[in-house]
Backbone as XML, in Angstrom:
<?xml version="1.0"?>
<chain id="A" units="angstrom">
  <residue number="1" name="MET">
    <atom name="N" x="-21.611" y="12.390" z="7.057"/>
    <atom name="CA" x="-20.606" y="12.033" z="8.039"/>
    <atom name="C" x="-21.134" y="12.356" z="9.428"/>
  </residue>
  <residue number="2" name="ASN">
    <atom name="N" x="-21.682" y="11.384" z="10.081"/>
    <atom name="CA" x="-22.231" y="11.601" z="11.410"/>
    <atom name="C" x="-21.164" y="11.559" z="12.491"/>
  </residue>
  <residue number="3" name="LYS">
    <atom name="N" x="-20.151" y="10.733" z="12.302"/>
    <atom name="CA" x="-19.119" y="10.630" z="13.321"/>
    <atom name="C" x="-17.867" y="11.386" z="12.902"/>
  </residue>
  <residue number="4" name="THR">
    <atom name="N" x="-17.041" y="11.660" z="13.886"/>
    <atom name="CA" x="-15.797" y="12.366" z="13.596"/>
    <atom name="C" x="-14.840" y="11.424" z="12.868"/>
  </residue>
  <residue number="5" name="PHE">
    <atom name="N" x="-13.835" y="12.027" z="12.230"/>
    <atom name="CA" x="-12.828" y="11.220" z="11.545"/>
    <atom name="C" x="-12.127" y="10.294" z="12.541"/>
  </residue>
  <residue number="6" name="TYR">
    <atom name="N" x="-11.795" y="10.825" z="13.706"/>
    <atom name="CA" x="-11.122" y="10.013" z="14.724"/>
    <atom name="C" x="-11.968" y="8.791" z="15.099"/>
  </residue>
  <residue number="7" name="HIS">
    <atom name="N" x="-13.247" y="9.017" z="15.354"/>
    <atom name="CA" x="-14.157" y="7.919" z="15.708"/>
    <atom name="C" x="-14.179" y="6.874" z="14.580"/>
  </residue>
  <residue number="8" name="PHE">
    <atom name="N" x="-14.259" y="7.338" z="13.345"/>
    <atom name="CA" x="-14.238" y="6.431" z="12.198"/>
    <atom name="C" x="-12.927" y="5.649" z="12.157"/>
  </residue>
  <residue number="9" name="LEU">
    <atom name="N" x="-11.821" y="6.349" z="12.331"/>
    <atom name="CA" x="-10.503" y="5.727" z="12.234"/>
    <atom name="C" x="-10.304" y="4.636" z="13.287"/>
  </residue>
  <residue number="10" name="MET">
    <atom name="N" x="-10.918" y="4.808" z="14.439"/>
    <atom name="CA" x="-10.708" y="3.845" z="15.530"/>
    <atom name="C" x="-11.226" y="2.443" z="15.202"/>
  </residue>
  <residue number="11" name="LYS">
    <atom name="N" x="-12.100" y="2.328" z="14.224"/>
    <atom name="CA" x="-12.552" y="0.982" z="13.857"/>
    <atom name="C" x="-11.439" y="0.183" z="13.174"/>
  </residue>
  <residue number="12" name="TYR">
    <atom name="N" x="-10.365" y="0.868" z="12.788"/>
    <atom name="CA" x="-9.225" y="0.195" z="12.149"/>
    <atom name="C" x="-8.115" y="-0.161" z="13.144"/>
  </residue>
  <residue number="13" name="ARG">
    <atom name="N" x="-8.294" y="0.208" z="14.414"/>
    <atom name="CA" x="-7.282" y="-0.163" z="15.412"/>
    <atom name="C" x="-7.191" y="-1.674" z="15.496"/>
  </residue>
  <residue number="14" name="HIS">
    <atom name="N" x="-5.971" y="-2.144" z="15.667"/>
    <atom name="CA" x="-5.756" y="-3.584" z="15.728"/>
    <atom name="C" x="-4.498" y="-3.844" z="16.543"/>
  </residue>
  <residue number="15" name="PRO">
    <atom name="N" x="-4.528" y="-4.842" z="17.430"/>
    <atom name="CA" x="-3.337" y="-5.121" z="18.247"/>
    <atom name="C" x="-2.119" y="-5.532" z="17.421"/>
  </residue>
  <residue number="16" name="GLU">
    <atom name="N" x="-2.366" y="-6.124" z="16.276"/>
    <atom name="CA" x="-1.278" y="-6.495" z="15.367"/>
    <atom name="C" x="-1.612" y="-5.939" z="13.985"/>
  </residue>
  <residue number="17" name="PRO">
    <atom name="N" x="-1.342" y="-4.637" z="13.786"/>
    <atom name="CA" x="-1.741" y="-4.007" z="12.518"/>
    <atom name="C" x="-1.088" y="-4.660" z="11.313"/>
  </residue>
  <residue number="18" name="LYS">
    <atom name="N" x="-1.915" y="-4.861" z="10.288"/>
    <atom name="CA" x="-1.446" y="-5.544" z="9.086"/>
    <atom name="C" x="-1.329" y="-4.608" z="7.887"/>
  </residue>
  <residue number="19" name="ASP">
    <atom name="N" x="-1.746" y="-3.346" z="8.074"/>
    <atom name="CA" x="-1.649" y="-2.391" z="6.966"/>
    <atom name="C" x="-1.397" y="-0.985" z="7.511"/>
  </residue>
  <residue number="20" name="ASP">
    <atom name="N" x="-1.148" y="-0.061" z="6.602"/>
    <atom name="CA" x="-0.804" y="1.312" z="6.993"/>
    <atom name="C" x="-1.925" y="2.011" z="7.747"/>
  </residue>
  <residue number="21" name="ILE">
    <atom name="N" x="-3.169" y="1.772" z="7.356"/>
    <atom name="CA" x="-4.283" y="2.451" z="8.024"/>
    <atom name="C" x="-4.438" y="1.938" z="9.458"/>
  </residue>
  <residue number="22" name="SER">
    <atom name="N" x="-4.247" y="0.662" z="9.678"/>
    <atom name="CA" x="-4.298" y="0.130" z="11.044"/>
    <atom name="C" x="-3.169" y="0.704" z="11.898"/>
  </residue>
  <residue number="23" name="ARG">
    <atom name="N" x="-1.979" y="0.819" z="11.317"/>
    <atom name="CA" x="-0.863" y="1.427" z="12.055"/>
    <atom name="C" x="-1.180" y="2.893" z="12.370"/>
  </residue>
  <residue number="24" name="PHE">
    <atom name="N" x="-1.761" y="3.608" z="11.390"/>
    <atom name="CA" x="-2.168" y="4.995" z="11.587"/>
    <atom name="C" x="-3.190" y="5.093" z="12.722"/>
  </residue>
  <residue number="25" name="ALA">
    <atom name="N" x="-4.189" y="4.233" z="12.706"/>
    <atom name="CA" x="-5.222" y="4.247" z="13.746"/>
    <atom name="C" x="-4.614" y="4.004" z="15.121"/>
  </residue>
  <residue number="26" name="ASN">
    <atom name="N" x="-3.719" y="3.055" z="15.215"/>
    <atom name="CA" x="-3.076" y="2.764" z="16.505"/>
    <atom name="C" x="-2.300" y="3.979" z="17.008"/>
  </residue>
  <residue number="27" name="GLN">
    <atom name="N" x="-1.565" y="4.630" z="16.120"/>
    <atom name="CA" x="-0.769" y="5.785" z="16.520"/>
    <atom name="C" x="-1.649" y="6.994" z="16.842"/>
  </residue>
  <residue number="28" name="ALA">
    <atom name="N" x="-2.715" y="7.196" z="16.086"/>
    <atom name="CA" x="-3.637" y="8.301" z="16.372"/>
    <atom name="C" x="-4.266" y="8.115" z="17.746"/>
  </residue>
  <residue number="29" name="TYR">
    <atom name="N" x="-4.554" y="6.882" z="18.107"/>
    <atom name="CA" x="-5.124" y="6.577" z="19.419"/>
    <atom name="C" x="-4.174" y="7.023" z="20.535"/>
  </residue>
  <residue number="30" name="LEU">
    <atom name="N" x="-2.878" y="6.846" z="20.311"/>
    <atom name="CA" x="-1.876" y="7.208" z="21.315"/>
    <atom name="C" x="-1.530" y="8.701" z="21.299"/>
  </residue>
  <residue number="31" name="ASP">
    <atom name="N" x="-1.955" y="9.408" z="20.264"/>
    <atom name="CA" x="-1.650" y="10.828" z="20.090"/>
    <atom name="C" x="-2.684" y="11.657" z="20.845"/>
  </residue>
  <residue number="32" name="HIS">
    <atom name="N" x="-2.322" y="12.143" z="22.014"/>
    <atom name="CA" x="-3.279" y="12.864" z="22.865"/>
    <atom name="C" x="-3.693" y="14.217" z="22.296"/>
  </residue>
  <residue number="33" name="GLY">
    <atom name="N" x="-2.931" y="14.731" z="21.333"/>
    <atom name="CA" x="-3.278" y="16.004" z="20.733"/>
    <atom name="C" x="-4.116" y="15.891" z="19.471"/>
  </residue>
  <residue number="34" name="PHE">
    <atom name="N" x="-4.365" y="14.673" z="19.019"/>
    <atom name="CA" x="-5.117" y="14.459" z="17.781"/>
    <atom name="C" x="-6.468" y="15.163" z="17.865"/>
  </residue>
  <residue number="35" name="PRO">
    <atom name="N" x="-6.890" y="15.841" z="16.792"/>
    <atom name="CA" x="-8.182" y="16.561" z="16.809"/>
    <atom name="C" x="-9.367" y="15.582" z="16.767"/>
  </residue>
  <residue number="36" name="LYS">
    <atom name="N" x="-9.685" y="15.043" z="17.914"/>
    <atom name="CA" x="-10.673" y="13.962" z="18.027"/>
    <atom name="C" x="-12.093" y="14.372" z="17.683"/>
  </residue>
  <residue number="37" name="THR">
    <atom name="N" x="-12.392" y="15.654" z="17.755"/>
    <atom name="CA" x="-13.772" y="16.099" z="17.506"/>
    <atom name="C" x="-13.980" y="16.649" z="16.101"/>
  </residue>
  <residue number="38" name="SER">
    <atom name="N" x="-12.966" y="16.575" z="15.263"/>
    <atom name="CA" x="-13.045" y="17.210" z="13.943"/>
    <atom name="C" x="-13.665" y="16.303" z="12.878"/>
  </residue>
  <residue number="39" name="LYS">
    <atom name="N" x="-14.429" y="16.962" z="12.008"/>
    <atom name="CA" x="-14.964" y="16.333" z="10.803"/>
    <atom name="C" x="-14.429" y="17.048" z="9.563"/>
  </residue>
  <residue number="40" name="LYS">
    <atom name="N" x="-13.438" y="17.944" z="9.754"/>
    <atom name="CA" x="-12.934" y="18.800" z="8.680"/>
    <atom name="C" x="-11.577" y="18.319" z="8.184"/>
  </residue>
  <residue number="41" name="TYR">
    <atom name="N" x="-11.511" y="18.061" z="6.884"/>
    <atom name="CA" x="-10.268" y="17.598" z="6.260"/>
    <atom name="C" x="-9.102" y="18.534" z="6.555"/>
  </residue>
  <residue number="42" name="GLU">
    <atom name="N" x="-9.309" y="19.828" z="6.352"/>
    <atom name="CA" x="-8.227" y="20.800" z="6.507"/>
    <atom name="C" x="-7.677" y="20.789" z="7.921"/>
  </residue>
  <residue number="43" name="GLU">
    <atom name="N" x="-8.550" y="20.690" z="8.901"/>
    <atom name="CA" x="-8.117" y="20.700" z="10.304"/>
    <atom name="C" x="-7.263" y="19.475" z="10.628"/>
  </residue>
  <residue number="44" name="VAL">
    <atom name="N" x="-7.740" y="18.303" z="10.244"/>
    <atom name="CA" x="-7.003" y="17.072" z="10.541"/>
    <atom name="C" x="-5.715" y="17.019" z="9.729"/>
  </residue>
  <residue number="45" name="SER">
    <atom name="N" x="-5.784" y="17.384" z="8.463"/>
    <atom name="CA" x="-4.613" y="17.368" z="7.601"/>
    <atom name="C" x="-3.523" y="18.307" z="8.122"/>
  </residue>
  <residue number="46" name="SER">
    <atom name="N" x="-3.903" y="19.519" z="8.490"/>
    <atom name="CA" x="-2.934" y="20.480" z="9.017"/>
    <atom name="C" x="-2.282" y="19.963" z="10.292"/>
  </residue>
  <residue number="47" name="TYR">
    <atom name="N" x="-3.102" y="19.388" z="11.149"/>
    <atom name="CA" x="-2.560" y="18.833" z="12.394"/>
    <atom name="C" x="-1.516" y="17.755" z="12.085"/>
  </residue>
  <residue number="48" name="LEU">
    <atom name="N" x="-1.862" y="16.854" z="11.190"/>
    <atom name="CA" x="-0.955" y="15.749" z="10.875"/>
    <atom name="C" x="0.316" y="16.226" z="10.181"/>
  </residue>
  <residue number="49" name="GLU">
    <atom name="N" x="0.206" y="17.248" z="9.351"/>
    <atom name="CA" x="1.402" y="17.774" z="8.688"/>
    <atom name="C" x="2.398" y="18.313" z="9.709"/>
  </residue>
  <residue number="50" name="LEU">
    <atom name="N" x="1.897" y="18.857" z="10.799"/>
    <atom name="CA" x="2.771" y="19.414" z="11.829"/>
    <atom name="C" x="3.134" y="18.410" z="12.917"/>
  </residue>
  <residue number="51" name="ASN">
    <atom name="N" x="2.273" y="17.441" z="13.177"/>
    <atom name="CA" x="2.449" y="16.558" z="14.334"/>
    <atom name="C" x="2.407" y="15.070" z="14.017"/>
  </residue>
  <residue number="52" name="GLY">
    <atom name="N" x="2.123" y="14.723" z="12.778"/>
    <atom name="CA" x="1.942" y="13.309" z="12.431"/>
    <atom name="C" x="3.244" y="12.605" z="12.102"/>
  </residue>
  <residue number="53" name="PHE">
    <atom name="N" x="4.200" y="12.729" z="13.001"/>
    <atom name="CA" x="5.514" y="12.109" z="12.787"/>
    <atom name="C" x="5.414" y="10.593" z="12.598"/>
  </residue>
  <residue number="54" name="TYR">
    <atom name="N" x="4.332" y="10.010" z="13.051"/>
    <atom name="CA" x="4.137" y="8.566" z="12.966"/>
    <atom name="C" x="3.623" y="8.113" z="11.591"/>
  </residue>
  <residue number="55" name="LEU">
    <atom name="N" x="3.257" y="9.061" z="10.728"/>
    <atom name="CA" x="2.813" y="8.713" z="9.370"/>
    <atom name="C" x="4.021" y="8.691" z="8.443"/>
  </residue>
  <residue number="56" name="ASP">
    <atom name="N" x="4.184" y="7.609" z="7.704"/>
    <atom name="CA" x="5.276" y="7.551" z="6.735"/>
    <atom name="C" x="5.081" y="8.592" z="5.643"/>
  </residue>
  <residue number="57" name="ASN">
    <atom name="N" x="3.837" y="8.799" z="5.238"/>
    <atom name="CA" x="3.515" y="9.865" z="4.286"/>
    <atom name="C" x="2.026" y="10.190" z="4.383"/>
  </residue>
  <residue number="58" name="MET">
    <atom name="N" x="1.674" y="11.351" z="3.892"/>
    <atom name="CA" x="0.295" y="11.833" z="4.018"/>
    <atom name="C" x="-0.684" y="11.071" z="3.138"/>
  </residue>
  <residue number="59" name="SER">
    <atom name="N" x="-0.195" y="10.293" z="2.195"/>
    <atom name="CA" x="-1.119" y="9.525" z="1.355"/>
    <atom name="C" x="-1.892" y="8.503" z="2.197"/>
  </residue>
  <residue number="60" name="ILE">
    <atom name="N" x="-1.329" y="8.079" z="3.309"/>
    <atom name="CA" x="-2.036" y="7.160" z="4.216"/>
    <atom name="C" x="-3.260" y="7.869" z="4.797"/>
  </residue>
  <residue number="61" name="PHE">
    <atom name="N" x="-3.067" y="9.111" z="5.227"/>
    <atom name="CA" x="-4.196" y="9.902" z="5.723"/>
    <atom name="C" x="-5.221" y="10.107" z="4.620"/>
  </residue>
  <residue number="62" name="ASP">
    <atom name="N" x="-4.763" y="10.463" z="3.417"/>
    <atom name="CA" x="-5.690" y="10.700" z="2.309"/>
    <atom name="C" x="-6.522" y="9.459" z="1.996"/>
  </residue>
  <residue number="63" name="GLU">
    <atom name="N" x="-5.881" y="8.294" z="2.050"/>
    <atom name="CA" x="-6.612" y="7.046" z="1.816"/>
    <atom name="C" x="-7.652" y="6.814" z="2.911"/>
  </residue>
  <residue number="64" name="ALA">
    <atom name="N" x="-7.260" y="7.047" z="4.157"/>
    <atom name="CA" x="-8.198" y="6.875" z="5.280"/>
    <atom name="C" x="-9.338" y="7.886" z="5.177"/>
  </residue>
  <residue number="65" name="TRP">
    <atom name="N" x="-9.021" y="9.120" z="4.781"/>
    <atom name="CA" x="-10.066" y="10.145" z="4.660"/>
    <atom name="C" x="-11.062" y="9.751" z="3.564"/>
  </residue>
  <residue number="66" name="SER">
    <atom name="N" x="-10.570" y="9.208" z="2.470"/>
    <atom name="CA" x="-11.450" y="8.773" z="1.389"/>
    <atom name="C" x="-12.411" y="7.692" z="1.880"/>
  </residue>
  <residue number="67" name="LEU">
    <atom name="N" x="-11.908" y="6.761" z="2.668"/>
    <atom name="CA" x="-12.776" y="5.725" z="3.256"/>
    <atom name="C" x="-13.823" y="6.369" z="4.176"/>
  </residue>
  <residue number="68" name="TYR">
    <atom name="N" x="-13.395" y="7.351" z="4.942"/>
    <atom name="CA" x="-14.279" y="8.070" z="5.850"/>
    <atom name="C" x="-15.423" y="8.765" z="5.093"/>
  </residue>
  <residue number="69" name="VAL">
    <atom name="N" x="-15.073" y="9.477" z="4.046"/>
    <atom name="CA" x="-16.063" y="10.216" z="3.269"/>
    <atom name="C" x="-17.063" y="9.269" z="2.604"/>
  </residue>
  <residue number="70" name="ASN">
    <atom name="N" x="-16.582" y="8.118" z="2.186"/>
    <atom name="CA" x="-17.445" y="7.158" z="1.482"/>
    <atom name="C" x="-18.166" y="6.200" z="2.416"/>
  </residue>
  <residue number="71" name="ASP">
    <atom name="N" x="-17.929" y="6.319" z="3.720"/>
    <atom name="CA" x="-18.555" y="5.419" z="4.693"/>
    <atom name="C" x="-20.014" y="5.785" z="4.921"/>
  </residue>
</chain>
């Protein structure tokens, strides 16, 4: 994993999101407190559990993280 999770997630940003990960990416982009420099699951997950009001459920993050790890 050379890039941060945030950097990876930004490739899913879309002006008209068609899926949950694109919606997540758009909202993370607008979230000024998002841990943009993190590559650690626990750090990003903890942040989202406390501040990720824009996520319908954490399984969206888990799916995005799985894509990140396998990228």
